[in-house]
KOLKOLZA-844005 format. One record per atom (N, C-alpha, C): x, y, z; atom name; residue number from 1; residue in one letter. Coordinates in steps of 0.05 Angstrom, whole numbers, plus 32768, in hexadecimal, padded with zeros to 4 digits. Atoms other than C-alpha are relative to their C-alpha. Layout:
X/Y/Z/atome/num/residu
X/Y/Z/CA/NUM/a
...
# end
This chain:
X/Y/Z/atome/num/residu
801B/800A/8017/N/1/m
8A45/94FB/91F1/CA/1/m
7FFE/7FE3/8015/C/1/m
7FFE/8013/7FF5/N/2/s
8A52/94B6/921E/CA/2/s
7FE4/7FFE/801D/C/2/s
800F/7FF7/7FE6/N/3/r
8A36/94DA/925C/CA/3/r
7FDF/8009/7FF8/C/3/r
8021/7FF7/8011/N/4/k
89F3/94FA/9233/CA/4/k
7FF5/7FE3/7FFC/C/4/k
800F/8011/8006/N/5/i
89E3/94B6/9222/CA/5/i
7FF6/7FF0/801C/C/5/i
8007/800A/7FE8/N/6/s
89E7/949C/9261/CA/6/s
7FEB/8009/8015/C/6/s
801C/7FEC/7FF3/N/7/i
89BC/94D2/9280/CA/7/i
7FE9/7FF6/7FFB/C/7/i
8015/800E/8007/N/8/l
8988/94BE/924B/CA/8/l
7FF6/7FEE/8009/C/8/l
8007/8016/7FFF/N/9/n
898B/9479/9257/CA/9/n
7FF3/7FF8/8029/C/9/n
8018/8000/7FE7/N/10/i
8976/9485/92A5/CA/10/i
7FED/8011/8004/C/10/i
8026/7FE9/8006/N/11/l
893B/94BA/9293/CA/11/l
7FF4/7FEA/7FF8/C/11/l
8018/800E/8007/N/12/k
8924/947F/9262/CA/12/k
7FF6/7FE2/801E/C/12/k
8000/8013/7FF2/N/13/g
8933/944A/929C/CA/13/g
7FEB/8002/8019/C/13/g
8012/7FEF/7FEC/N/14/l
8911/947B/92D0/CA/14/l
7FE1/7FFE/7FF8/C/14/l
801B/7FFB/800E/N/15/a
88CD/9483/92A3/CA/15/a
7FF6/7FDE/7FFE/C/15/a
8008/8021/7FFF/N/16/v
88CD/942F/9299/CA/16/v
7FF5/7FF7/801A/C/16/v
8006/8003/7FE5/N/17/s
88D1/942E/92DB/CA/17/s
7FE1/8006/800F/C/17/s
8013/7FF7/7FEA/N/18/a
889C/9460/92F3/CA/18/a
7FEB/7FF2/7FED/C/18/a
8015/800D/8002/N/19/v
8872/9442/92BD/CA/19/v
7FF5/7FE9/800C/C/19/v
8008/801D/7FFA/N/20/i
8872/93F7/92D7/CA/20/i
7FF0/8008/801A/C/20/i
800F/7FF3/7FE2/N/21/i
886B/941A/9320/CA/21/i
7FDA/7FFE/8004/C/21/i
8020/7FFF/800C/N/22/g
8824/9433/92FF/CA/22/g
7FF7/7FE9/7FFF/C/22/g
8010/801D/8000/N/23/v
8812/93F6/92E5/CA/23/v
8000/7FEA/8013/C/23/v
7FFD/800E/7FE3/N/24/l
881E/93CC/9321/CA/24/l
7FEE/8012/8016/C/24/l
8011/7FF1/7FEA/N/25/a
8801/93FF/934F/CA/25/a
7FDB/8000/7FFB/C/25/a
8023/8004/800D/N/26/a
87BA/93F9/9322/CA/26/a
7FFB/7FE9/8004/C/26/a
800A/801B/8003/N/27/l
87C2/93B0/9320/CA/27/l
7FFA/7FFD/8021/C/27/l
7FFB/8003/7FE4/N/28/w
87CA/93B1/936C/CA/28/w
7FDF/800E/800C/C/28/w
801C/7FF7/8003/N/29/r
8789/93DC/936F/CA/29/r
7FE3/7FEF/7FF0/C/29/r
801D/8010/801B/N/30/a
875A/93B6/9341/CA/30/a
7FF3/7FF3/800C/C/30/a
8011/8005/7FED/N/31/p
871F/939C/935B/CA/31/p
8009/7FDB/7FFF/C/31/p
7FFA/8021/8006/N/32/f
8739/9352/9335/CA/32/f
8015/7FFA/8011/C/32/f
7FE7/8014/7FF6/N/33/f
8777/934F/935D/CA/33/f
7FFE/800C/8025/C/33/f
800A/8001/7FEA/N/34/s
8756/935D/939E/CA/34/s
8000/7FEC/801F/C/34/s
8001/8015/7FF8/N/35/p
8755/9318/93B4/CA/35/p
8017/7FF9/8009/C/35/p
7FEC/7FFD/8002/N/36/l
879A/9311/93AD/CA/36/l
800F/8010/8011/C/36/l
7FF0/7FE7/7FEF/N/37/r
87B2/9355/93CC/CA/37/r
7FF8/7FF8/801B/C/37/r
8010/8004/7FE0/N/38/l
8789/9340/9409/CA/38/l
800E/7FED/8017/C/38/l
7FF5/8019/7FF6/N/39/k
87A9/92FD/9410/CA/39/k
8020/8004/8006/C/39/k
7FDF/7FF4/8000/N/40/i
87EF/931E/9408/CA/40/i
8000/8019/8019/C/40/i
800B/7FEE/7FE5/N/41/l
87DA/935A/9440/CA/41/l
8000/7FE8/8019/C/41/l
7FF3/8014/7FEA/N/42/g
87D0/931B/946A/CA/42/g
7FDB/8006/8005/C/42/g
801B/7FFA/7FFC/N/43/y
8782/932C/946A/CA/43/y
7FE6/7FE3/7FF1/C/43/y
801A/8017/8011/N/44/k
8738/92FB/9459/CA/44/k
7FFC/8010/7FE8/C/44/k
8010/7FF2/8015/N/45/t
8714/9308/941D/CA/45/t
7FE3/7FEB/8009/C/45/t
8020/800F/7FFC/N/46/v
86CB/92F7/941C/CA/46/v
7FFE/7FDE/7FF9/C/46/v
8004/801A/7FFF/N/47/g
86D8/92B1/93FE/CA/47/g
8013/7FF6/801B/C/47/g
7FF5/8007/7FE6/N/48/d
870A/92A0/9437/CA/48/d
7FE8/8000/8021/C/48/d
8021/7FFD/7FEF/N/49/r
86CB/92B4/9469/CA/49/r
7FE8/7FEB/7FF4/C/49/r
8016/8010/800B/N/50/l
869F/9289/9437/CA/50/l
800B/7FDC/800C/C/50/l
7FF0/801B/7FFC/N/51/e
86D5/924A/944B/CA/51/e
7FFF/8000/8014/C/51/e
7FF6/8008/7FE3/N/52/q
86DD/9255/9495/CA/52/q
7FDA/8000/800E/C/52/q
8017/8003/7FF1/N/53/y
868D/9261/94A2/CA/53/y
7FEB/7FF4/7FF0/C/53/y
8014/8002/800B/N/54/e
865E/924B/946E/CA/54/e
7FF6/7FE9/8004/C/54/e
800B/801A/7FF8/N/55/t
8656/9202/9484/CA/55/t
7FEA/8007/8017/C/55/t
8007/8001/7FE5/N/56/s
8644/9212/94CC/CA/56/s
7FE6/8013/7FF7/C/56/s
801F/7FF3/8000/N/57/v
8613/924F/94B1/CA/57/v
7FEB/7FEC/7FE9/C/57/v
8015/800D/8019/N/58/t
85F4/9224/9476/CA/58/t
7FED/7FE8/801A/C/58/t
8018/800B/7FE5/N/59/e
85DA/91F2/94BA/CA/59/e
7FF8/800F/8014/C/59/e
800B/7FF0/7FF1/N/60/r
85C2/922A/94DE/CA/60/r
7FE7/800E/7FF1/C/60/r
8018/7FF5/8012/N/61/l
859B/924E/94AA/CA/61/l
7FF3/7FFD/7FF3/C/61/l
8010/800A/800D/N/62/s
8583/9226/9479/CA/62/s
7FEC/7FF1/800B/C/62/s
8015/8008/7FF9/N/63/p
8555/9203/94A2/CA/63/p
7FE7/8015/8003/C/63/p
800C/7FF4/7FFA/N/64/f
8532/9245/94AF/CA/64/f
7FFA/800A/7FE7/C/64/f
800A/7FF7/8021/N/65/f
852B/9257/9461/CA/65/f
7FED/7FE6/7FF6/C/65/f
8014/801C/8004/N/66/l
8511/920B/9463/CA/66/l
7FE1/8009/8003/C/66/l
8018/7FF7/7FF5/N/67/k
84DB/9219/948D/CA/67/k
7FEF/8018/7FF4/C/67/k
8010/7FE3/800B/N/68/a
84CA/9260/9468/CA/68/a
7FF3/7FF7/7FE4/C/68/a
800B/8004/8018/N/69/g
84C1/9237/942A/CA/69/g
8011/8017/7FEA/C/69/g
7FDE/7FF1/8010/N/70/a
8502/9267/940B/CA/70/a
8016/7FF0/7FF7/C/70/a
7FEA/800E/800A/N/71/s
8538/924E/93E7/CA/71/s
8019/800A/8019/C/71/s
7FF5/7FF4/7FF5/N/72/y
857C/924D/9400/CA/72/y
8013/7FF2/7FF8/C/72/y
8001/7FE2/7FFE/N/73/p
85AB/9272/93EF/CA/73/p
7FE7/800A/8000/C/73/p
801D/7FEC/8010/N/74/p
8570/92AB/93E6/CA/74/p
800A/8007/7FE7/C/74/p
7FFE/7FE5/8016/N/75/e
8567/92D1/93AB/CA/75/e
8003/801D/8006/C/75/e
800B/7FEA/7FF1/N/76/k
8550/9308/93D3/CA/76/k
8000/8005/801C/C/76/k
8008/8001/7FE1/N/77/v
854D/931D/9415/CA/77/v
8006/801A/8007/C/77/v
8006/7FE0/7FF0/N/78/i
8533/935E/9441/CA/78/i
8001/7FF5/8018/C/78/i
7FF9/7FF9/7FE9/N/79/l
8551/9372/947F/CA/79/l
7FF5/800E/800F/C/79/l
800F/7FF6/7FF0/N/80/l
851E/9390/94B7/CA/80/l
800C/800A/801A/C/80/l
7FF4/8000/7FE2/N/81/f
8542/93B8/94E9/CA/81/f
7FF0/8012/8010/C/81/f
8014/7FF1/7FFD/N/82/i
8514/93D6/951F/CA/82/i
800E/8013/8010/C/82/i
7FF6/7FF8/7FED/N/83/k
852F/9404/9547/CA/83/k
7FF1/8005/8025/C/83/k
8014/7FF9/7FE7/N/84/s
84FA/940D/9580/CA/84/s
8005/7FE1/8010/C/84/s
7FF8/802A/7FFB/N/85/k
850B/93B9/9587/CA/85/k
801F/7FF6/8001/C/85/k
7FE0/800E/8006/N/86/n
8555/93B2/9579/CA/86/n
7FFE/7FE8/7FFD/C/86/n
7FFC/800C/800D/N/87/t
8548/9383/954D/CA/87/t
8008/8001/7FDA/C/87/t
7FFE/8002/801F/N/88/l
855C/9363/9503/CA/88/l
7FF5/7FF2/7FEF/C/88/l
8007/8016/800B/N/89/s
852F/933D/94DC/CA/89/s
8009/7FF5/7FEB/C/89/s
7FF4/8001/801E/N/90/v
853F/931E/949F/CA/90/v
7FE9/7FE9/7FF4/C/90/v
8011/8013/8014/N/91/y
850C/9304/9470/CA/91/y
800C/7FFB/7FDE/C/91/y
7FFA/8013/8019/N/92/s
850F/92DC/9423/CA/92/s
7FEA/7FFA/7FF2/C/92/s
801B/7FFC/800B/N/93/e
84E0/92DA/93EE/CA/93/e
7FF5/7FDA/7FFA/C/93/e
7FFC/8020/8007/N/94/d
84C2/928A/93E5/CA/94/d
7FFB/8002/7FE4/C/94/d
8003/8007/8020/N/95/s
84AE/9270/939B/CA/95/s
7FEF/8013/7FF3/C/95/s
801D/7FF2/8006/N/96/q
846D/92A1/93A0/CA/96/q
8007/801C/8000/C/96/q
7FF8/7FEB/7FF7/N/97/n
84A0/92D8/93AB/CA/97/n
7FEF/8012/8010/C/97/n
8012/7FF1/7FE9/N/98/k
8476/92EB/93E3/CA/98/k
8020/7FFD/8019/C/98/k
7FF2/8009/7FE6/N/99/p
84A7/92FA/9420/CA/99/p
7FFB/7FF9/8015/C/99/p
8003/800C/7FF0/N/100/q
84AF/92CE/9453/CA/100/q
8014/8009/8022/C/100/q
7FEA/8007/7FE7/N/101/y
84CD/92D8/949F/CA/101/y
8010/7FE1/7FFD/C/101/y
7FEB/800F/7FF8/N/102/i
850D/92B6/94A9/CA/102/i
8012/7FFA/8019/C/102/i
7FF4/7FFC/7FE9/N/103/k
852B/92CA/94E7/CA/103/k
8007/801E/800C/C/103/k
7FFB/7FF9/7FF7/N/104/t
8537/92FB/9513/CA/104/t
8017/8007/8021/C/104/t
7FE9/8000/7FEC/N/105/y
857B/931D/953C/CA/105/y
7FF7/801D/8014/C/105/y
8005/7FDC/7FE4/N/106/r
8580/9349/957C/CA/106/r
8019/8012/7FF1/C/106/r
7FE2/7FEF/7FFD/N/107/v
85AC/9382/956F/CA/107/v
8002/8005/8017/C/107/v
7FF5/7FF6/7FEA/N/108/l
85DB/9389/959E/CA/108/l
8002/801A/8002/C/108/l
7FF3/7FEA/8004/N/109/a
85ED/93CB/9593/CA/109/a
7FF8/8015/7FE5/C/109/a
800C/7FEA/8016/N/110/a
85CD/940A/9567/CA/110/a
7FFD/8016/8007/C/110/a
8008/7FE9/7FF1/N/111/s
85DD/9447/957E/CA/111/s
7FE7/801E/7FF6/C/111/s
800F/7FF3/8004/N/112/g
85B5/9485/957D/CA/112/g
7FE4/800C/800E/C/112/g
8015/7FFC/7FFE/N/113/k
8572/949F/957F/CA/113/k
7FEC/8000/7FEF/C/113/k
800D/7FF9/8016/N/114/p
852C/94A5/955A/CA/114/p
8007/8012/7FF1/C/114/p
7FFA/7FEA/8018/N/115/g
8532/94C5/951C/CA/115/g
8019/7FFC/7FEB/C/115/g
7FEE/8003/800F/N/116/p
855C/94C2/94E2/CA/116/p
801F/800D/7FFF/C/116/p
7FDB/7FE9/7FFF/N/117/k
85AB/94CE/94D4/CA/117/k
7FF4/8018/7FEB/C/117/k
8003/7FE8/800F/N/118/l
85B7/9514/94C0/CA/118/l
8013/800A/7FF8/C/118/l
7FE0/7FF1/800A/N/119/k
8604/9524/94C1/CA/119/k
8013/7FEF/8008/C/119/k
7FE4/8013/7FFC/N/120/e
8646/94FF/94D0/CA/120/e
8004/8009/801E/C/120/e
8000/7FFC/7FE5/N/121/g
8652/94F8/951A/CA/121/g
7FE8/7FFF/800C/C/121/g
801C/8000/7FF3/N/122/d
860B/94EE/9534/CA/122/d
7FFC/7FEF/800E/C/122/d
8000/8013/7FF7/N/123/n
860B/94B3/9545/CA/123/n
7FE4/7FED/8000/C/123/n
801F/8011/8004/N/124/q
85C2/949C/952A/CA/124/q
800A/7FE5/7FED/C/124/q
8011/8011/8013/N/125/v
85B2/945F/94FE/CA/125/v
7FF6/800C/7FF1/C/125/v
800F/7FF7/8014/N/126/p
8596/9470/94C0/CA/126/p
7FEB/7FF8/8003/C/126/p
8029/800B/7FFF/N/127/e
854C/946B/94B6/CA/127/e
7FFA/8001/7FDE/C/127/e
800C/8001/8020/N/128/g
8533/945A/946F/CA/128/g
8005/7FE1/7FED/C/128/g
7FFE/8013/800C/N/129/i
853A/9427/943C/CA/129/i
801D/7FFD/7FEF/C/129/i
7FE2/8001/8012/N/130/y
8583/940D/9425/CA/130/y
7FFF/7FED/7FFA/C/130/y
7FF0/8016/800D/N/131/s
85AC/93D9/9402/CA/131/s
8014/7FFF/8011/C/131/s
7FE0/8011/7FF5/N/132/i
85EB/93AC/941A/CA/132/i
800F/8008/7FE6/C/132/i
7FF1/7FF8/8015/N/133/e
861F/93D4/93F4/CA/133/e
801F/7FED/7FFE/C/133/e
7FEB/800E/7FFC/N/134/s
865F/93AA/93FF/CA/134/s
8006/7FEC/8018/C/134/s
7FFB/8019/7FE5/N/135/l
8672/936B/9435/CA/135/l
8024/800F/8001/C/135/l
7FEA/7FFA/7FFA/N/136/n
86AF/9375/9460/CA/136/n
800C/7FEA/800F/C/136/n
7FF8/8017/7FEF/N/137/p
86D6/9339/9470/CA/137/p
8017/8001/8019/C/137/p
7FF6/7FF6/7FEE/N/138/n
8702/935A/94A2/CA/138/n
7FFF/801C/800A/C/138/n
8008/7FE3/7FF1/N/139/s
86DD/938B/94C3/CA/139/s
800D/7FFA/8024/C/139/s
7FF8/7FF5/7FD7/N/140/s
86FA/93A4/950F/CA/140/s
7FE4/7FED/800E/C/140/s
8012/800C/7FF4/N/141/f
86AF/938A/9521/CA/141/f
7FFC/7FDF/7FF3/C/141/f
800C/801F/8005/N/142/h
86B6/9341/950A/CA/142/h
8006/8003/7FE2/C/142/h
8009/8004/801E/N/143/l
8694/9347/94C8/CA/143/l
7FEF/8013/7FFE/C/143/l
8010/7FE5/8008/N/144/s
8668/937A/94A8/CA/144/s
7FFB/8000/7FE3/C/144/s
8014/7FFE/800D/N/145/l
8636/938B/9476/CA/145/l
8002/801D/8006/C/145/l
8001/7FF1/7FF7/N/146/k
8640/93D1/945E/CA/146/k
7FE5/8009/7FF3/C/146/k
8011/7FEC/800F/N/147/v
85F7/9400/9450/CA/147/v
8010/8011/7FEE/C/147/v
7FFD/7FEE/8012/N/148/n
85EE/942B/9418/CA/148/n
7FFB/8017/800B/C/148/n
8009/7FE2/7FFA/N/149/y
85E9/9467/9443/CA/149/y
801A/800E/7FFA/C/149/y
8018/7FF4/7FFD/N/150/p
85E3/94A2/943A/CA/150/p
7FFB/7FF6/7FD5/C/150/p
8006/800B/8020/N/151/n
85B7/948A/93F4/CA/151/n
7FF3/8012/7FF7/C/151/n
8004/7FDE/8016/N/152/t
8597/94BE/93BB/CA/152/t
7FE7/8001/8024/C/152/t
8014/7FEF/7FEA/N/153/y
855B/94CC/93F6/CA/153/y
8013/8004/8013/C/153/y
7FF0/7FE5/7FEB/N/154/d
858F/94E5/9425/CA/154/d
8004/800E/7FFD/C/154/d
7FEB/7FED/8008/N/155/i
85AF/9505/93FF/CA/155/i
7FF0/8017/7FEF/C/155/i
800C/7FE7/8008/N/156/k
8575/9528/93DA/CA/156/k
7FF7/800C/8020/C/156/k
800E/7FF1/7FED/N/157/r
8554/9538/9425/CA/157/r
801D/8016/800B/C/157/r
7FEA/7FF2/7FF2/N/158/g
85A2/954E/9439/CA/158/g
7FFA/801F/7FF2/C/158/g
7FFD/7FE6/800E/N/159/k
85A4/9580/9400/CA/159/k
7FEE/8016/7FFF/C/159/k
8018/7FE5/7FEE/N/160/e
855F/95A1/9411/CA/160/e
8003/8009/8016/C/160/e
7FFA/7FF8/7FDC/N/161/d
8579/95A7/945A/CA/161/d
8017/8013/7FFD/C/161/d
7FD8/7FED/7FFE/N/162/g
85BF/95C5/9446/CA/162/g
800E/7FEE/800F/C/162/g
7FEA/8017/7FF9/N/163/r
85DD/9588/9461/CA/163/r
8014/7FF4/7FF5/C/163/r
7FE7/8009/8016/N/164/t
861E/9576/9441/CA/164/t
800E/7FDF/8012/C/164/t
7FEA/8017/7FF3/N/165/q
8648/9546/9477/CA/165/q
7FDF/7FE6/800D/C/165/q
8018/8013/7FFA/N/166/l
860A/9510/9472/CA/166/l
8015/7FE2/801D/C/166/l
7FED/801C/7FEB/N/167/g
8643/94D6/949B/CA/167/g
7FFD/7FED/7FE7/C/167/g
7FFD/800F/8010/N/168/s
8652/9493/9479/CA/168/s
8003/7FE1/800B/C/168/s
7FF4/8020/7FF4/N/169/d
866C/9449/9487/CA/169/d
7FE9/7FFE/8019/C/169/d
8018/800B/7FED/N/170/i
8626/9436/94AA/CA/170/i
800B/7FDA/7FFC/C/170/i
7FF8/801E/8005/N/171/m
8635/93E6/94B4/CA/171/m
7FEA/7FF5/8011/C/171/m
800E/8018/7FF1/N/172/i
8611/93A9/94C9/CA/172/i
8016/7FF4/8006/C/172/i
7FF0/8007/7FF9/N/173/h
8644/9384/94F5/CA/173/h
7FFB/7FE7/801F/C/173/h
7FF4/8014/7FE9/N/174/g
865F/9354/952C/CA/174/g
8003/8015/8010/C/174/g
7FF8/7FF1/7FE8/N/175/k
866A/9361/956E/CA/175/k
7FED/8007/8010/C/175/k
8017/7FF3/7FEE/N/176/s
8647/9388/95A8/CA/176/s
7FFD/8016/8004/C/176/s
8002/7FE4/7FF7/N/177/a
8654/93CB/95A5/CA/177/a
8000/8013/7FDE/C/177/a
8008/7FF7/8018/N/178/s
8644/93FD/9571/CA/178/s
7FFB/8024/7FF9/C/178/s
8002/7FE9/800B/N/179/v
8645/9447/9553/CA/179/v
7FFC/8011/7FF0/C/179/v
8014/7FFC/8015/N/180/g
860D/945A/9528/CA/180/g
8003/7FEA/7FEB/C/180/g
800F/801B/800B/N/181/c
860F/9415/950B/CA/181/c
7FED/7FEC/8013/C/181/c
8007/8013/7FFC/N/182/i
85F1/93DC/9519/CA/182/i
8006/7FE6/800A/C/182/i
7FF2/8016/7FF4/N/183/a
860E/93A2/9548/CA/183/a
7FF1/7FE5/8001/C/183/a
8014/800E/7FFD/N/184/i
85EB/935A/9541/CA/184/i
8013/7FE8/800D/C/184/i
7FEC/8013/7FF1/N/185/g
862E/9332/956B/CA/185/g
8009/7FF3/7FE1/C/185/g
7FEB/8006/8012/N/186/d
8662/9309/9542/CA/186/d
7FEF/7FE1/7FF2/C/186/d
8017/8015/800B/N/187/e
862F/92C4/9532/CA/187/e
7FF3/8008/7FED/C/187/e
800D/7FF5/8015/N/188/a
85F9/92F0/9515/CA/188/a
800A/800C/7FE9/C/188/a
7FFA/7FEE/801B/N/189/i
8624/9319/94E7/CA/189/i
8009/7FE6/7FEF/C/189/i
7FF4/801B/8017/N/190/e
8648/92C9/94CF/CA/190/e
7FF0/7FFA/7FEC/C/190/e
8017/8009/8011/N/191/e
8600/92BA/94B8/CA/191/e
7FFE/8018/7FE9/C/191/e
7FFB/7FF3/8017/N/192/l
85F7/92FB/948F/CA/192/l
8006/8000/7FEC/C/192/l
7FE3/7FFF/8009/N/193/f
863A/9303/9480/CA/193/f
7FF4/7FE1/7FE2/C/193/f
7FFF/801C/8017/N/194/i
8634/92B7/9454/CA/194/i
7FE7/8006/7FFB/C/194/i
8016/7FFA/800F/N/195/l
85EE/92C8/944C/CA/195/l
8003/8017/7FDB/C/195/l
7FFB/7FEB/8012/N/196/a
8601/9306/941E/CA/196/a
8010/7FF7/7FEE/C/196/a
7FF3/8006/8011/N/197/a
863B/92E8/93FF/CA/197/a
7FFC/7FEB/7FF4/C/197/a
8007/8014/8017/N/198/k
8618/92B0/93E2/CA/198/k
7FE1/8007/7FED/C/198/k
8012/7FF1/8014/N/199/s
85E1/92D9/93CA/CA/199/s
8003/8019/7FEE/C/199/s
7FF3/7FE1/800A/N/200/k
85DC/931E/939E/CA/200/k
7FFE/8013/8015/C/200/k
8001/7FEB/7FED/N/201/y
85E2/934F/93DC/CA/201/y
7FF4/8015/7FF7/C/201/y
8004/7FE1/8005/N/202/r
85E4/9385/93B6/CA/202/r
7FD9/8008/7FF6/C/202/r
801B/7FF5/8006/N/203/r
8594/9378/93AC/CA/203/r
7FEF/7FF6/801C/C/203/r
8013/8004/7FE5/N/204/w
8582/9369/93F0/CA/204/w
7FF0/801F/800B/C/204/w
8007/7FE8/7FFC/N/205/k
855F/93A1/940B/CA/205/k
7FF7/8002/8027/C/205/k
7FFE/8001/7FE1/N/206/l
8568/93B9/9459/CA/206/l
7FE8/801F/8004/C/206/l
800B/7FEC/7FF6/N/207/i
8530/93E6/947A/CA/207/i
8001/8006/801F/C/207/i
7FEF/7FF7/7FE1/N/208/s
8542/940D/94B8/CA/208/s
7FE5/8016/8008/C/208/s
800D/7FFE/7FF1/N/209/s
850A/941F/94E1/CA/209/s
7FF9/8005/801E/C/209/s
7FFB/7FF0/7FE3/N/210/p
84F9/944B/951A/CA/210/p
7FEE/7FE3/8012/C/210/p
8015/8011/7FF6/N/211/i
84B8/9418/952F/CA/211/i
7FFE/7FEB/7FEB/C/211/i
8007/801D/8011/N/212/d
849C/93DE/9515/CA/212/d
7FE2/8008/7FF9/C/212/d
801C/7FDF/8008/N/213/f
845D/9409/94EA/CA/213/f
7FEB/7FE1/7FF7/C/213/f
8012/8015/7FFA/N/214/r
8438/93BB/94EB/CA/214/r
7FF9/7FF3/801E/C/214/r
8004/8006/7FE2/N/215/e
842F/93C3/9531/CA/215/e
7FF2/8013/8011/C/215/e
800C/7FE0/7FF6/N/216/t
8427/940F/9540/CA/216/t
8003/8013/7FE1/C/216/t
7FF1/7FF1/8013/N/217/d
842C/944D/9518/CA/217/d
8002/801A/800A/C/217/d
7FF3/7FEE/7FE8/N/218/i
843E/9477/9556/CA/218/i
8023/7FFF/7FFD/C/218/i
7FE6/7FF8/7FFB/N/219/t
8481/9490/9543/CA/219/t
800E/800B/801A/C/219/t
7FF8/7FED/7FED/N/220/p
84AE/94AB/9577/CA/220/p
8010/8018/7FFE/C/220/p
7FFA/7FE9/7FFF/N/221/q
84C1/94F0/957D/CA/221/q
8022/8000/7FEF/C/221/q
7FE1/7FFC/8008/N/222/p
8506/94F5/9548/CA/222/p
800E/801B/800D/C/222/p
7FF0/7FF1/7FF0/N/223/w
853C/9519/9564/CA/223/w
8010/800D/7FF9/C/223/w
7FFF/7FDF/8007/N/224/i
853F/954D/953B/CA/224/i
7FEB/8002/7FDE/C/224/i
8013/8008/800B/N/225/y
8501/9559/9514/CA/225/y
7FFF/800C/7FDE/C/225/y
7FEB/7FF5/8023/N/226/r
8509/9569/94BF/CA/226/r
7FE2/7FFB/7FF6/C/226/r
801E/8002/8011/N/227/p
84BE/9576/949A/CA/227/p
8002/7FE2/7FF2/C/227/p
8004/801C/8027/N/228/w
84D3/9533/945C/CA/228/w
7FF8/7FE7/8016/C/228/w
7FF6/801D/7FF0/N/229/i
84D7/9502/94A7/CA/229/i
7FE3/7FE7/7FFD/C/229/i
801F/800F/8003/N/230/p
848E/94F0/94A1/CA/230/p
7FF9/7FED/7FE3/C/230/p
8001/8005/8015/N/231/d
849A/94E3/945C/CA/231/d
8011/7FE5/7FF7/C/231/d
7FE7/800F/8007/N/232/l
84D4/94BB/9460/CA/232/l
7FF0/7FE4/8013/C/232/l
8004/8018/7FF6/N/233/y
84AF/9493/949B/CA/233/y
7FE4/7FEC/7FED/C/233/y
8017/8002/8008/N/234/a
846E/948D/946A/CA/234/a
800C/7FE8/7FEB/C/234/a
7FF5/8016/8012/N/235/k
84A4/9462/9435/CA/235/k
8001/7FF0/800D/C/235/k
7FF4/8018/7FF4/N/236/i
84BD/943B/9471/CA/236/i
7FE9/7FEF/8006/C/236/i
801C/800D/7FF5/N/237/k
8474/9426/9488/CA/237/k
7FF9/7FEA/7FE4/C/237/k
800D/8015/801E/N/238/s
845F/940C/943B/CA/238/s
801B/7FE9/8002/C/238/s
7FF2/801B/8001/N/239/e
849D/93E1/943C/CA/239/e
7FFB/7FED/801A/C/239/e
8001/8018/7FEB/N/240/v
849B/93C7/9481/CA/240/v
7FE2/7FF5/7FFB/C/240/v
801D/8009/8006/N/241/l
8453/93B7/9473/CA/241/l
7FF1/7FED/7FEC/C/241/l
7FF5/8020/8002/N/242/k
8467/9382/9447/CA/242/k
8004/7FEC/8006/C/242/k
7FF5/8015/7FF6/N/243/l
8487/935B/9470/CA/243/l
7FEB/7FF1/801D/C/243/l
800F/8011/7FE9/N/244/p
8464/9327/94A0/CA/244/p
8009/7FFC/8018/C/244/p
7FF7/7FFE/7FE9/N/245/l
8462/932E/94E5/CA/245/l
8003/7FEB/800E/C/245/l
7FFF/8015/7FF7/N/246/k
8484/92F9/9504/CA/246/k
801C/8001/8014/C/246/k
7FDC/8003/7FF1/N/247/t
84C7/92F0/9535/CA/247/t
7FFF/7FE1/800D/C/247/t
8003/8013/7FED/N/248/d
84DE/92B5/9552/CA/248/d
8017/800E/8021/C/248/d
7FF0/7FFD/7FE8/N/249/l
8505/92DE/958B/CA/249/l
7FE9/8008/8019/C/249/l
8007/7FFD/7FEB/N/250/q
84E9/92DB/95D0/CA/250/q
800A/8021/800F/C/250/q
7FF9/7FDE/7FFB/N/251/p
84D9/9324/95F6/CA/251/p
8017/7FFF/800F/C/251/p
# end
């Protein structure tokens, strides 16, 4: 009898232990536990990066917003990536809700040819209208902003074409090398990262365009043609034309 009770107690103990482990595992993965989890594992949090870079970034960026008549930190940000120029420009709204030019970064690396991204491994930087999905304070490329590719438009066109492996993990990041992403260097990504961390970055808009439609309508031949590309370019053009044409970069 005592042996049966002993085995039963062991089984009960194992069951309780399994429940406790399950609860602890769930808490470990929970979003609200993320900052502490990162610290325990030795990683940086977004808050850590704010503490590290906010003062210097504010000193560098706030004069640009002041000059444009836009608030800092901004309520809304529009990023414009021009493939043909390898530039990433920042715009924000003034008190009249009109987009104003802030500054332009040189893109140090962005692989691929003219035309949208179609599949995993094609090394193409996507073309379209996107948002910023998340921030990575522990990127292998210093810091990064994750783009929401593929978006609903990409998925819809993929289904029409019979494409399933569309790719993922498109980033704007630091360093000077990239495969399918947009590399702008460490100081530049520090500025965008802090700007995003201090604002509602999920409301940001990224316009990734093959050309600057404010200057020309002649688009380069895409690497692979699809019947829907003219429609995509019409949507991109409509967004680009809303922005003032200005840059502080020298040719």
